[in-house]
SEFI-98362 format. One record per residue (C-alpha): residue in one letter; z, y, x. Coordinates in Angstrom, 3 decimals. Last residue first. Layout:
! SEFI-98362
(site "A" (Z Y X))
...
! end
This chain:
! SEFI-98362
(site "D" (-38.037 -14.355 30.434))
(site "E" (-36.720 -10.849 29.525))
(site "A" (-33.600 -12.429 28.071))
(site "A" (-32.858 -14.170 31.385))
(site "A" (-33.269 -10.871 33.158))
(site "D" (-30.987 -9.204 30.755))
(site "E" (-28.336 -12.086 31.147))
(site "I" (-28.318 -11.897 34.924))
(site "E" (-27.795 -7.933 34.961))
(site "A" (-25.097 -8.314 32.158))
(site "E" (-23.323 -11.022 34.443))
(site "A" (-23.425 -8.667 37.456))
(site "E" (-22.147 -5.762 35.590))
(site "L" (-19.342 -7.889 34.116))
(site "W" (-18.286 -9.165 37.440))
(site "R" (-18.074 -5.653 38.864))
(site "E" (-16.107 -4.487 35.952))
(site "E" (-13.713 -7.462 36.206))
(site "L" (-13.233 -6.692 39.985))
(site "E" (-12.490 -2.963 39.474))
(site "A" (-9.938 -3.995 36.501))
(site "Q" (-8.421 -6.552 38.624))
(site "E" (-7.887 -4.143 41.766))
(site "K" (-6.425 -1.598 39.300))
(site "G" (-4.001 -4.082 38.081))
(site "I" (-3.174 -5.420 41.284))
(site "A" (-2.374 -1.853 42.498))
(site "A" (0.037 -1.332 39.684))
(site "L" (1.811 -4.628 40.584))
(site "R" (1.937 -3.529 44.213))
(site "T" (3.669 -0.165 43.178))
(site "N" (6.151 -2.202 40.973))
(site "L" (6.885 -4.513 43.969))
(site "R" (7.447 -1.801 46.263))
(site "T" (9.757 -0.017 43.956))
(site "V" (11.855 -3.077 43.180))
(site "E" (11.974 -3.781 47.023))
(site "N" (13.292 -0.089 47.481))
(site "A" (15.980 -0.548 44.925))
(site "K" (17.315 -3.519 46.625))
(site "G" (20.642 -2.226 47.918))
(site "D" (22.738 -2.934 44.941))
(site "A" (21.471 -5.872 42.877))
(site "Y" (18.298 -5.421 41.047))
(site "L" (16.501 -8.344 42.129))
(site "A" (19.422 -10.684 40.945))
(site "P" (18.442 -9.923 37.431))
(site "D" (15.006 -11.943 37.857))
(site "A" (12.323 -10.471 35.544))
(site "L" (10.852 -8.531 38.481))
(site "T" (10.487 -11.752 40.503))
(site "T" (8.621 -13.612 37.802))
(site "E" (6.264 -10.525 37.344))
(site "I" (5.569 -10.540 41.385))
(site "K" (4.986 -14.284 41.164))
(site "T" (2.496 -13.806 38.208))
(site "R" (0.774 -10.948 39.801))
(site "E" (0.077 -13.005 43.017))
(site "T" (-1.441 -15.883 41.265))
(site "A" (-3.547 -13.333 39.125))
(site "L" (-4.488 -11.621 42.316))
(site "K" (-5.752 -14.878 43.809))
(site "A" (-7.719 -16.020 40.913))
(site "L" (-9.293 -12.536 40.551))
(site "K" (-10.510 -12.745 44.227))
(site "A" (-12.152 -16.083 43.778))
(site "E" (-13.911 -14.915 40.596))
(site "A" (-15.115 -11.481 42.157))
(site "D" (-16.230 -13.538 45.198))
(site "R" (-18.468 -15.990 42.787))
(site "I" (-19.703 -13.043 40.629))
(site "I" (-20.799 -10.993 43.599))
(site "K" (-22.466 -14.076 45.205))
(site "R" (-24.273 -14.716 41.747))
(site "L" (-25.602 -11.110 41.835))
(site "P" (-26.770 -11.417 45.495))
(site "A" (-28.830 -14.484 44.410))
(site "Q" (-30.261 -12.800 41.407))
(site "A" (-33.210 -11.463 43.010))
(site "K" (-34.051 -14.662 44.587))
(site "R" (-33.737 -16.494 41.303))
(site "T" (-35.855 -13.846 39.613))
(site "E" (-38.665 -14.062 42.236))
(site "A" (-38.791 -17.927 41.702))
(site "R" (-39.033 -17.302 38.030))
(site "E" (-41.846 -14.767 38.391))
(site "R" (-43.921 -17.263 40.593))
(site "R" (-43.528 -19.972 38.161))
(site "D" (-44.658 -17.571 35.310))
(site "D" (-47.628 -16.015 37.023))
(site "K" (-49.936 -18.845 36.102))
(site "R" (-48.958 -18.645 32.513))
(site "S" (-49.601 -14.844 32.034))
(site "A" (-46.529 -12.480 32.013))
(site "Q" (-45.359 -11.310 28.719))
(site "A" (-45.261 -7.762 28.152))
(site "S" (-41.998 -5.919 28.195))
(site "T" (-39.713 -5.425 25.433))
(site "D" (-36.662 -4.630 27.036))
(site "Q" (-33.350 -5.704 25.647))
(site "Q" (-31.028 -3.060 24.670))
(site "K" (-27.741 -2.770 26.639))
(site "T" (-24.084 -3.205 25.703))
(site "R" (-24.839 -3.998 22.112))
(site "N" (-22.551 -2.046 19.808))
(site "T" (-25.153 0.361 18.547))
(site "A" (-27.450 -2.263 17.627))
(site "R" (-24.785 -4.078 15.505))
(site "N" (-23.708 -0.695 13.966))
(site "Q" (-27.307 -0.175 12.762))
(site "E" (-27.485 -3.608 11.576))
(site "I" (-24.207 -3.031 9.498))
(site "L" (-25.549 0.233 8.369))
(site "W" (-28.878 -1.003 6.981))
(site "R" (-27.050 -3.665 5.118))
(site "R" (-24.903 -1.220 3.513))
(site "Y" (-27.940 1.142 2.801))
(site "D" (-29.687 -1.687 1.042))
(site "A" (-26.670 -2.328 -1.128))
(site "M" (-26.579 1.219 -1.934))
(site "D" (-30.087 1.378 -3.150))
(site "G" (-33.404 1.633 -1.409))
(site "E" (-35.739 4.111 0.220))
(site "F" (-33.763 6.807 2.030))
(site "P" (-35.437 10.049 1.869))
(site "T" (-34.977 12.257 5.043))
(site "V" (-32.681 15.019 5.936))
(site "K" (-32.842 15.652 9.769))
(site "G" (-30.495 16.681 12.534))
(site "D" (-29.936 13.074 13.854))
(site "A" (-28.696 11.910 10.332))
(site "V" (-28.591 12.940 6.716))
(site "L" (-30.230 10.187 4.599))
(site "W" (-31.313 11.266 1.085))
(site "L" (-30.952 8.889 -1.658))
(site "R" (-32.419 9.228 -5.290))
(site "D" (-31.395 8.064 -8.533))
(site "A" (-27.642 8.905 -8.314))
(site "V" (-24.876 8.566 -10.935))
(site "M" (-23.907 5.001 -11.306))
(site "E" (-24.820 3.755 -7.682))
(site "V" (-23.394 6.832 -6.030))
(site "L" (-20.056 6.493 -8.106))
(site "H" (-19.798 2.780 -7.224))
(site "P" (-20.477 3.331 -3.614))
(site "D" (-17.663 5.565 -3.246))
(site "H" (-18.032 7.487 0.234))
(site "S" (-19.293 10.552 -1.932))
(site "I" (-21.705 13.635 -1.571))
(site "L" (-23.494 14.243 -4.780))
(site "L" (-26.068 16.836 -5.483))
(site "V" (-26.392 16.829 -9.536))
(site "A" (-28.996 18.490 -11.573))
(site "G" (-28.321 19.567 -15.265))
(site "E" (-28.183 17.930 -18.522))
(site "F" (-24.521 16.360 -18.083))
(site "E" (-24.382 13.100 -20.307))
(site "S" (-24.429 10.684 -17.242))
(site "L" (-22.139 13.187 -15.298))
(site "A" (-19.753 12.883 -17.920))
(site "R" (-19.647 9.226 -18.071))
(site "V" (-19.261 9.084 -14.395))
(site "L" (-16.568 11.505 -14.339))
(site "A" (-14.663 9.497 -17.017))
(site "D" (-15.186 6.434 -14.949))
(site "R" (-13.586 7.998 -11.890))
(site "A" (-10.600 9.387 -14.259))
(site "D" (-9.830 5.818 -15.191))
(site "L" (-9.900 4.544 -11.509))
(site "D" (-7.595 7.298 -10.507))
(site "L" (-8.832 10.564 -8.947))
(site "H" (-7.222 11.447 -5.820))
(site "N" (-10.565 11.665 -3.811))
(site "T" (-13.197 11.216 -6.569))
(site "P" (-15.021 14.559 -6.028))
(site "E" (-16.086 13.781 -2.639))
(site "D" (-18.536 16.990 -2.201))
(site "L" (-19.919 17.448 -5.754))
(site "I" (-22.604 20.005 -5.866))
(site "L" (-23.401 20.697 -9.695))
(site "L" (-26.755 22.438 -10.617))
(site "Q" (-27.527 24.185 -13.880))
(site "P" (-23.852 25.615 -14.169))
(site "A" (-21.950 26.179 -17.271))
(site "D" (-19.998 29.152 -16.075))
(site "R" (-16.539 27.377 -15.888))
(site "T" (-18.087 24.340 -14.027))
(site "A" (-16.446 24.901 -10.437))
(site "L" (-13.178 25.904 -12.068))
(site "A" (-12.823 22.773 -14.306))
(site "L" (-13.806 20.641 -11.551))
(site "L" (-11.101 22.310 -9.238))
(site "L" (-8.380 21.744 -11.971))
(site "R" (-9.391 18.179 -12.365))
(site "A" (-8.925 17.627 -8.618))
(site "K" (-5.585 19.225 -8.854))
(site "E" (-4.653 16.815 -11.521))
(site "G" (-5.663 13.900 -9.338))
(site "G" (-3.543 15.214 -6.524))
(site "S" (-0.701 15.551 -8.745))
(site "L" (0.447 18.891 -10.136))
(site "D" (3.915 20.261 -9.333))
(site "K" (2.810 22.735 -6.705))
(site "V" (-0.071 24.026 -9.075))
(site "P" (2.768 25.370 -11.439))
(site "T" (2.487 23.452 -14.939))
(site "E" (1.071 25.581 -17.826))
(site "A" (-2.165 23.824 -18.020))
(site "R" (-0.367 20.486 -17.667))
(site "D" (1.586 21.027 -20.798))
(site "A" (-1.108 22.114 -22.911))
(site "D" (-3.640 19.648 -21.786))
(site "L" (-5.458 19.305 -18.511))
(site "G" (-7.818 16.471 -19.158))
(site "F" (-10.986 18.066 -17.798))
(site "R" (-12.525 19.427 -20.740))
(site "A" (-8.812 20.660 -21.679))
(site "L" (-9.079 23.174 -18.773))
(site "Q" (-12.437 24.691 -20.340))
(site "A" (-10.887 24.674 -23.893))
(site "R" (-7.677 26.333 -22.447))
(site "V" (-9.651 29.257 -21.050))
(site "V" (-11.986 29.551 -24.158))
(site "P" (-8.696 29.674 -26.293))
(site "P" (-7.180 32.576 -24.301))
(site "L" (-10.288 34.765 -24.554))
(site "A" (-12.692 34.946 -21.629))
(site "K" (-13.329 38.348 -20.014))
(site "P" (-11.514 37.548 -16.773))
(site "L" (-13.094 34.132 -16.386))
(site "A" (-11.992 32.991 -12.781))
(site "R" (-8.666 34.946 -12.902))
(site "E" (-8.070 33.469 -16.433))
(site "M" (-8.839 29.958 -14.994))
(site "H" (-6.254 30.135 -12.068))
(site "D" (-3.562 31.621 -14.330))
(site "I" (-4.203 28.950 -16.776))
(site "P" (-4.061 26.306 -14.129))
(site "T" (-0.622 27.596 -13.349))
(site "Q" (0.517 29.664 -10.311))
(site "H" (3.197 28.956 -7.816))
(site "L" (0.973 26.871 -5.514))
(site "V" (-2.057 29.394 -5.393))
(site "L" (-5.013 27.260 -5.049))
(site "E" (-7.119 27.601 -1.698))
(site "E" (-6.103 24.383 -0.086))
(site "A" (-7.322 22.434 -3.127))
(site "Q" (-10.920 24.079 -1.871))
(site "H" (-10.838 21.253 0.759))
(site "Q" (-11.767 18.787 -1.951))
(site "A" (-15.189 20.413 -2.489))
(site "F" (-16.766 21.252 -5.776))
(site "Y" (-19.475 23.790 -6.223))
(site "G" (-21.084 24.694 -9.456))
(site "I" (-24.332 26.497 -9.204))
(site "K" (-25.732 28.876 -11.468))
(site "L" (-29.717 29.641 -11.378))
(site "K" (-30.996 32.527 -13.269))
(site "P" (-32.503 34.167 -10.194))
(site "N" (-34.193 30.869 -9.524))
(site "R" (-33.791 29.967 -5.873))
(site "D" (-35.930 30.496 -2.675))
(site "V" (-34.907 29.289 0.641))
(site "S" (-36.507 30.393 4.156))
(site "G" (-36.780 29.034 7.750))
(site "S" (-34.350 30.001 10.329))
(site "M" (-30.568 30.306 10.753))
(site "P" (-30.226 29.514 6.934))
(site "A" (-27.208 31.430 5.354))
(site "L" (-24.011 29.445 4.367))
(site "R" (-21.962 29.641 1.217))
(site "G" (-25.064 29.924 -0.974))
(site "A" (-24.321 26.773 -2.867))
(site "I" (-27.608 25.146 -1.374))
(site "L" (-26.579 26.105 2.195))
(site "K" (-23.001 25.066 1.583))
(site "A" (-24.367 21.383 0.469))
(site "L" (-26.315 21.288 3.467))
(site "T" (-23.297 21.910 5.729))
(site "S" (-21.435 19.394 3.613))
(site "K" (-23.986 16.655 4.578))
(site "G" (-24.308 17.710 8.268))
(site "N" (-23.818 14.711 10.259))
(site "G" (-20.125 15.188 10.953))
(site "N" (-19.011 12.375 8.610))
(site "A" (-21.555 9.500 8.767))
(site "G" (-24.648 9.580 6.303))
(site "L" (-25.762 9.540 2.721))
(site "L" (-26.440 12.575 0.388))
(site "A" (-26.673 11.499 -3.158))
(site "I" (-29.416 12.968 -5.484))
(site "R" (-29.792 13.208 -9.260))
(site "D" (-32.530 15.458 -9.996))
(site "E" (-33.594 16.189 -13.622))
(site "M" (-32.799 20.144 -13.283))
(site "D" (-35.297 20.478 -10.278))
(site "L" (-34.453 20.798 -6.517))
(site "R" (-36.873 21.216 -3.731))
(site "F" (-37.172 20.208 -0.067))
(site "S" (-37.607 21.266 3.595))
(site "V" (-35.409 20.843 6.675))
(site "N" (-36.789 21.910 9.960))
(site "S" (-33.335 21.509 11.646))
(site "L" (-29.955 20.540 10.846))
(site "I" (-26.737 21.011 12.882))
(site "P" (-28.187 24.178 14.474))
(site "T" (-27.341 25.310 17.911))
(site "A" (-26.304 28.923 18.422))
(site "G" (-23.222 28.748 16.110))
(site "Y" (-22.390 27.573 12.636))
(site "G" (-25.680 25.480 11.575))
(site "I" (-28.737 25.380 9.430))
(site "S" (-32.405 25.303 10.268))
(site "V" (-34.803 25.640 7.086))
(site "R" (-38.425 24.417 7.212))
(site "N" (-38.841 25.551 3.520))
(site "A" (-35.997 25.256 1.071))
(site "T" (-36.610 25.262 -2.759))
(site "F" (-34.321 25.800 -5.807))
(site "M" (-34.930 25.983 -9.377))
(site "P" (-38.461 24.413 -9.322))
(site "P" (-38.930 24.219 -12.197))
(site "A" (-38.276 26.231 -15.279))
(site "L" (-34.624 26.632 -16.199))
(site "Q" (-32.647 25.099 -19.097))
(site "E" (-29.287 26.890 -19.881))
(site "P" (-26.302 24.514 -19.026))
(site "E" (-24.173 22.364 -21.591))
(site "P" (-20.554 22.743 -20.385))
(site "F" (-19.163 19.685 -18.499))
(site "A" (-17.017 17.157 -20.329))
(site "F" (-14.423 14.895 -18.826))
(site "R" (-12.481 12.287 -20.892))
(site "T" (-9.429 10.103 -19.847))
(site "P" (-8.420 7.854 -22.483))
(site "T" (-5.125 8.592 -24.354))
(site "D" (-2.794 5.894 -23.107))
(site "E" (-4.120 2.428 -24.347))
(site "V" (-3.008 1.076 -27.672))
(site "V" (-2.945 -2.781 -27.670))
(site "S" (-0.415 -2.852 -30.518))
(site "E" (2.857 -4.773 -29.569))
(site "I" (2.967 -8.038 -31.712))
(site "V" (5.988 -8.205 -33.861))
(site "P" (6.490 -11.817 -34.568))
(site "L" (6.764 -12.773 -38.605))
(site "K" (10.485 -13.511 -39.260))
(site "E" (11.097 -10.763 -41.524))
(site "L" (8.155 -11.422 -43.869))
(site "A" (9.133 -14.947 -44.075))
(site "K" (12.620 -13.759 -45.412))
(site "L" (10.847 -11.334 -47.727))
(site "R" (8.436 -14.254 -48.838))
(site "A" (11.451 -16.483 -49.871))
(site "Q" (12.850 -13.517 -51.716))
(site "A" (9.599 -13.027 -53.648))
(site "Q" (9.560 -16.809 -54.337))
(site "R" (13.146 -16.697 -55.814))
(site "A" (12.270 -13.597 -57.971))
(site "K" (9.199 -15.094 -59.422))
(site "T" (10.232 -16.199 -62.723))
(site "A" (12.820 -13.248 -62.921))
(site "K" (10.007 -10.695 -62.444))
(site "A" (11.116 -7.662 -60.698))
(site "R" (10.280 -8.896 -57.191))
(site "F" (6.733 -10.055 -58.297))
(site "R" (4.151 -7.515 -57.377))
(site "D" (5.883 -5.733 -54.513))
(site "V" (6.921 -9.152 -53.055))
(site "F" (3.284 -10.510 -53.376))
(site "S" (1.733 -7.362 -51.842))
(site "Q" (4.213 -7.500 -48.830))
(site "M" (3.239 -11.225 -48.217))
(site "H" (-0.485 -10.181 -47.964))
(site "A" (0.214 -7.144 -45.794))
(site "R" (2.464 -9.118 -43.440))
(site "Q" (-0.221 -11.743 -43.293))
(site "A" (-3.019 -9.228 -42.604))
(site "A" (-0.902 -7.314 -39.927))
(site "I" (-0.191 -10.835 -38.331))
(site "R" (-3.974 -11.416 -37.924))
(site "E" (-4.785 -7.912 -36.802))
(site "A" (-1.959 -8.161 -33.935))
(site "A" (-3.267 -11.506 -33.064))
(site "R" (-6.895 -10.141 -32.944))
(site "A" (-5.595 -7.016 -30.610))
(site "Q" (-3.697 -9.426 -28.290))
(site "Q" (-6.665 -11.533 -27.680))
(site "L" (-8.989 -8.442 -27.028))
(site "A" (-6.386 -6.896 -24.935))
(site "Q" (-6.179 -10.298 -22.865))
(site "E" (-9.765 -10.512 -22.550))
(site "T" (-10.014 -6.924 -21.235))
(site "R" (-7.201 -7.540 -18.786))
(site "I" (-9.004 -10.745 -17.506))
(site "R" (-12.108 -8.920 -16.890))
(site "V" (-10.860 -5.839 -15.382))
(site "F" (-8.692 -7.908 -13.032))
(site "N" (-11.687 -9.944 -11.946))
(site "E" (-13.596 -6.791 -11.171))
(site "Y" (-10.539 -5.428 -9.256))
(site "G" (-10.192 -8.538 -6.872))
(site "G" (-8.502 -11.793 -7.531))
(site "P" (-5.216 -13.015 -9.134))
(site "T" (-3.496 -10.751 -11.606))
(site "L" (0.136 -9.336 -11.026))
(site "S" (1.928 -7.319 -13.628))
(site "L" (4.322 -4.533 -12.788))
(site "K" (6.169 -2.607 -15.531))
(site "G" (7.191 1.138 -15.784))
(site "K" (4.566 1.778 -18.509))
(site "D" (1.687 0.495 -16.286))
(site "L" (1.686 -0.542 -12.556))
(site "H" (-1.012 -3.148 -12.153))
(site "A" (-0.623 -5.432 -9.068))
(site "I" (-4.145 -6.702 -8.375))
(site "A" (-4.356 -9.983 -6.185))
(site "D" (-6.089 -11.391 -3.130))
(site "V" (-7.378 -8.009 -1.808))
(site "C" (-10.122 -7.116 0.713))
(site "A" (-13.661 -7.048 -0.763))
(site "D" (-12.804 -6.443 -4.520))
(site "L" (-10.313 -3.684 -3.820))
(site "L" (-12.228 -2.064 -1.057))
(site "G" (-15.392 -1.712 -3.201))
(site "R" (-13.491 -0.565 -6.251))
(site "D" (-11.922 2.286 -4.215))
(site "H" (-9.100 3.729 -6.450))
(site "S" (-6.577 2.554 -3.971))
(site "V" (-2.797 1.775 -3.339))
(site "I" (-2.734 -1.035 -0.919))
(site "L" (0.048 -3.735 -0.384))
(site "A" (-0.767 -5.665 2.692))
(site "A" (0.354 -8.895 4.364))
(site "G" (-0.278 -9.746 7.800))
(site "A" (-3.233 -11.683 9.513))
(site "F" (-5.781 -8.745 9.372))
(site "R" (-9.182 -10.235 9.566))
(site "T" (-10.293 -9.006 6.100))
(site "L" (-8.350 -5.763 6.627))
(site "W" (-10.347 -5.110 9.787))
(site "G" (-13.774 -5.679 8.093))
(site "E" (-12.830 -3.567 4.979))
(site "L" (-11.699 -0.831 7.547))
(site "W" (-14.899 -1.040 9.310))
(site "L" (-16.931 -0.612 6.128))
(site "T" (-14.743 2.304 5.246))
(site "A" (-15.473 3.980 8.640))
(site "E" (-19.191 3.665 7.958))
(site "L" (-18.963 4.993 4.293))
(site "D" (-16.936 7.934 5.213))
(site "L" (-13.315 8.022 5.347))
(site "H" (-11.185 10.805 3.753))
(site "N" (-9.809 8.868 0.656))
(site "T" (-10.378 5.398 2.087))
(site "P" (-6.743 4.711 2.888))
(site "E" (-5.345 5.831 -0.647))
(site "D" (-1.645 4.882 0.120))
(site "L" (-1.537 1.803 2.708))
(site "L" (1.560 -0.186 3.106))
(site "L" (1.287 -3.013 5.860))
(site "L" (3.730 -5.839 6.027))
(site "D" (4.017 -8.098 9.044))
(site "P" (2.890 -5.236 11.117))
(site "E" (-0.438 -4.843 13.167))
(site "L" (0.864 -1.769 14.948))
(site "F" (-2.593 -0.306 15.493))
(site "L" (-3.266 -0.452 11.856))
(site "A" (-0.492 1.939 11.182))
(site "T" (-1.360 4.318 13.737))
(site "A" (-5.048 4.335 13.008))
(site "L" (-4.313 5.269 9.333))
(site "S" (-2.279 8.263 10.534))
(site "V" (-5.065 9.121 12.931))
(site "R" (-7.666 8.923 9.967))
(site "M" (-5.413 11.217 7.966))
(site "R" (-5.953 13.766 10.816))
(site "W" (-9.628 13.560 10.362))
(site "G" (-9.320 14.654 6.732))
(site "G" (-6.713 17.361 7.506))
(site "S" (-9.074 18.926 10.067))
(site "F" (-8.947 18.335 13.784))
(site "D" (-7.838 20.335 16.998))
(site "S" (-4.120 19.873 15.639))
(site "V" (-4.422 16.209 16.830))
(site "P" (-4.764 16.996 20.492))
(site "R" (-7.968 15.961 22.292))
(site "R" (-8.023 12.700 24.411))
(site "Q" (-9.187 10.539 21.436))
(site "A" (-12.167 12.887 20.790))
(site "D" (-13.543 12.103 24.303))
(site "A" (-13.636 8.348 23.738))
(site "S" (-15.238 9.005 20.371))
(site "F" (-13.409 8.935 16.965))
(site "G" (-15.098 7.174 14.033))
(site "L" (-12.566 4.923 12.552))
(site "G" (-13.624 1.844 14.528))
(site "A" (-13.232 4.083 17.794))
(site "L" (-9.531 4.829 16.677))
(site "V" (-8.851 1.205 16.294))
(site "S" (-10.449 0.367 19.767))
(site "G" (-8.603 3.104 21.527))
(site "A" (-5.290 1.770 20.076))
(site "R" (-6.129 -1.654 21.559))
(site "A" (-7.168 -0.330 24.899))
(site "P" (-3.891 1.889 25.096))
(site "A" (-1.669 -1.001 23.984))
(site "S" (-2.931 -3.451 26.836))
(site "D" (-0.049 -2.852 29.107))
(site "A" (2.487 -3.083 26.264))
(site "Q" (1.592 -6.702 25.508))
(site "I" (4.568 -7.041 23.338))
(site "A" (5.900 -10.226 25.345))
(site "R" (5.183 -8.331 28.641))
(site "L" (7.309 -5.156 27.582))
(site "R" (9.981 -7.585 26.364))
(site "E" (10.082 -9.218 29.953))
(site "H" (10.133 -5.902 31.631))
(site "I" (12.975 -4.630 29.475))
(site "E" (15.113 -7.837 29.761))
(site "A" (14.702 -7.472 33.705))
(site "I" (15.951 -3.884 33.371))
(site "R" (18.839 -4.853 31.251))
(site "A" (19.968 -7.615 33.740))
(site "P" (19.672 -5.224 36.635))
(site "D" (21.822 -2.428 34.956))
(site "T" (20.257 0.903 36.028))
(site "A" (18.084 2.103 33.030))
(site "S" (16.566 5.399 33.296))
(site "D" (12.893 4.947 33.697))
(site "A" (12.844 1.516 31.854))
(site "E" (14.697 3.192 28.914))
(site "A" (11.648 5.425 28.212))
(site "L" (9.211 2.706 28.474))
(site "L" (11.296 0.484 25.972))
(site "A" (11.738 3.269 23.440))
(site "T" (7.994 3.898 23.287))
(site "R" (7.187 0.123 23.123))
(site "E" (9.830 -0.101 20.376))
(site "T" (8.558 2.926 18.335))
(site "D" (4.941 1.646 18.242))
(site "G" (3.771 4.912 16.551))
(site "A" (3.644 6.720 19.593))
(site "L" (0.749 4.802 20.819))
(site "V" (-1.360 6.294 17.779))
(site "T" (0.023 9.809 18.740))
(site "D" (-0.760 9.298 22.497))
(site "L" (-4.411 8.310 21.635))
(site "L" (-4.826 11.209 19.314))
(site "S" (-3.472 13.540 21.892))
(site "A" (-0.156 15.357 21.265))
(site "G" (-0.261 19.072 19.944))
(site "D" (0.834 18.319 16.478))
(site "A" (-0.413 17.809 13.032))
(site "P" (0.164 14.431 11.164))
(site "A" (-1.508 13.892 7.842))
(site "E" (0.403 13.635 4.532))
(site "Q" (-1.042 10.736 2.177))
(site "K" (1.321 8.266 3.784))
(site "V" (0.505 5.262 5.773))
(site "R" (3.179 2.694 6.113))
(site "A" (4.142 0.174 8.779))
(site "M" (6.490 -2.966 8.345))
(site "R" (7.696 -5.347 10.752))
(site "A" (9.617 -8.399 9.422))
(site "R" (12.777 -9.371 11.219))
(site "S" (14.469 -10.439 7.974))
(site "S" (12.207 -10.557 5.012))
(site "L" (12.141 -7.603 3.014))
(site "R" (14.120 -7.265 -0.030))
(site "I" (13.752 -4.454 -2.693))
(site "E" (16.647 -4.244 -5.444))
(site "G" (17.379 -3.500 -8.878))
(site "G" (18.675 0.101 -10.040))
(site "D" (18.073 3.624 -9.368))
(site "P" (16.238 2.688 -6.141))
(site "A" (16.880 4.818 -2.797))
(site "I" (14.033 6.817 -1.614))
(site "D" (12.439 6.735 2.097))
(site "G" (13.160 3.102 2.439))
(site "A" (9.505 1.879 3.074))
(site "I" (9.740 -0.039 -0.277))
(site "A" (11.113 3.036 -2.017))
(site "A" (8.330 5.217 -0.555))
(site "L" (5.764 2.648 -1.591))
(site "L" (6.964 2.620 -5.144))
(site "T" (6.947 6.465 -5.371))
(site "S" (3.161 6.348 -4.110))
(site "K" (2.486 3.939 -7.133))
(site "G" (4.498 5.933 -9.808))
(site "A" (2.473 6.060 -12.817))
(site "G" (1.566 9.771 -11.956))
(site "N" (-2.160 9.079 -11.590))
(site "R" (-2.971 5.844 -13.455))
(site "G" (-2.340 2.368 -12.137))
(site "V" (-3.519 0.219 -9.066))
(site "L" (-1.611 -1.587 -6.429))
(site "G" (-3.994 -3.903 -4.452))
(site "V" (-2.307 -7.035 -2.894))
(site "K" (-3.169 -8.573 0.418))
(site "R" (-1.425 -11.861 1.181))
(site "G" (-0.613 -12.668 4.623))
(site "P" (3.060 -13.517 4.110))
(site "E" (4.078 -13.713 0.320))
(site "I" (4.337 -10.692 -1.889))
(site "S" (6.766 -10.660 -4.790))
(site "L" (6.850 -8.207 -7.700))
(site "D" (9.430 -7.310 -10.667))
(site "A" (9.834 -4.297 -12.441))
(site "Q" (13.250 -3.342 -14.164))
(site "D" (11.904 0.069 -15.493))
(site "L" (9.607 1.576 -12.857))
(site "L" (8.522 5.516 -13.433))
(site "T" (11.520 6.785 -15.447))
(site "R" (11.404 10.334 -15.506))
(site "G" (14.660 12.399 -15.010))
(site "A" (13.250 14.260 -11.904))
(site "I" (12.162 10.949 -10.540))
(site "R" (13.359 7.646 -11.626))
(site "L" (13.015 4.208 -10.101))
(site "T" (14.082 1.021 -11.657))
(site "L" (13.698 -2.239 -9.836))
(site "D" (14.657 -5.620 -11.557))
(site "S" (13.576 -7.621 -8.574))
(site "I" (11.332 -6.722 -5.684))
(site "V" (10.653 -9.307 -3.336))
(site "L" (8.792 -9.053 -0.086))
(site "L" (7.942 -11.628 2.618))
(site "S" (8.237 -14.359 0.136))
(site "M" (8.889 -17.988 1.070))
! end
């Protein structure tokens, strides 16, 4: 039985048809990637499934009692803490806790307690904290208000809220746009283990290959489903296109041959019957739709003036925003043939280094030297906030190129796929991908010798990402790339720099090596304690050391035995109290004090259990560490 069924769905926005009698079904537990060009209607489809907009035709059916969660591209921004924001996403838990404080009917109070226990409400903070930690938030950060964080980090909170709910159907809209590679790897692992179904709008090839069972392609108002990940989708679609093209050529040749016969012999009495027969056969030939893609996406960077090396050097530079530097003692040089990608977790200083090179941040110490003719094109996603919403791309480019003639202005926009219509569209009406194209056009208007690209593929569809790769391969200047997209890094960069621990160091290896290195680093970080590498004792001392170890561990084993016994008693008492609280008779008139006493004792038991478990874990860890040393 399908969890989600879309039948004959029609969706229109501002008079434009995005989906035209489209069909799709998703079974429980199945992960489906939703792909298509920018503006095709992917986010609109998610909004319709979530119930935010009404279909213009057809229907969307979600299995009864199925829970659904959605991550929008807009980030939350309020004064609640990160942890409270995520917890508030579970509306049932929030409502039940609020009702528990005000309910007076004994039967209803018992129902509330039973339901809270069923949904594991008491463990919710720990589960929410675990999800936030996986997405890069420390314990201290989780207690800070959402408003303290930038838009990219707030998007992680929105993602954490949906993941925390673990619904039957999860709707994700570009979930990796604001994640670094470390968090993306965590998300891939989470989705792989997730038991529910998911519909994922993404332009991240790695995510689509690692996590989905099928690809739904939204093209020309229709949805088609292809099994497997994105790589398999591309292979099958290419084969189908080739077959369709061959069939169209074969039919066209038959049509041309028949038409030639008809044209030659229609007027001849001896051939008239044959000509009429050919005409009828010509009418019966199948019409095969030509495999003509939309106009392919093309980007083109202006050709830069060549500069003698080095064009930029940094000598023992320290960089930061306050008294304490983020990066220290950094030295490097850049030449026109360099293609470098910066690796490292968000917050380690990648963007800070990019701002130094771009001239937007002065060094705290050390020196930089740049060729006086060096021109730098700097692209950063946050620059989209600086665009004037009511102005058009032409307005922006004319302001950036005040001396340029109109044809030059339009030509620069056209380099990045902003045709005449889009060039005259207000920025507020452009898609995220179209805004990114405008930023690329603005960044490269002066034909720079160095391109600094900080997350350039956010909001670009897969075709536009491929166009960017092709354009960068043809670009004759230097490229400094910051991106969480492994495919882009692999295709563009030939050198990797790791930005971590306040330093910038070359990373020897490719992106596969970096991924393996990250996984190993995460494993090491997650270990509760590092094993000491003490020297091995001689053979004659082994027996004595083992005896001493047993003697030393005796108090620890007693702690463990005592804790286990007390935990067993507390568990029995907790069960009795919970059973009593679930009995409606308890809430009869005159027993309010007893309810209060039981709830107070239940809270005390929880605290005692937590303390005993912590004592038990510490004793076990010490014993395990001692055994590891042996």
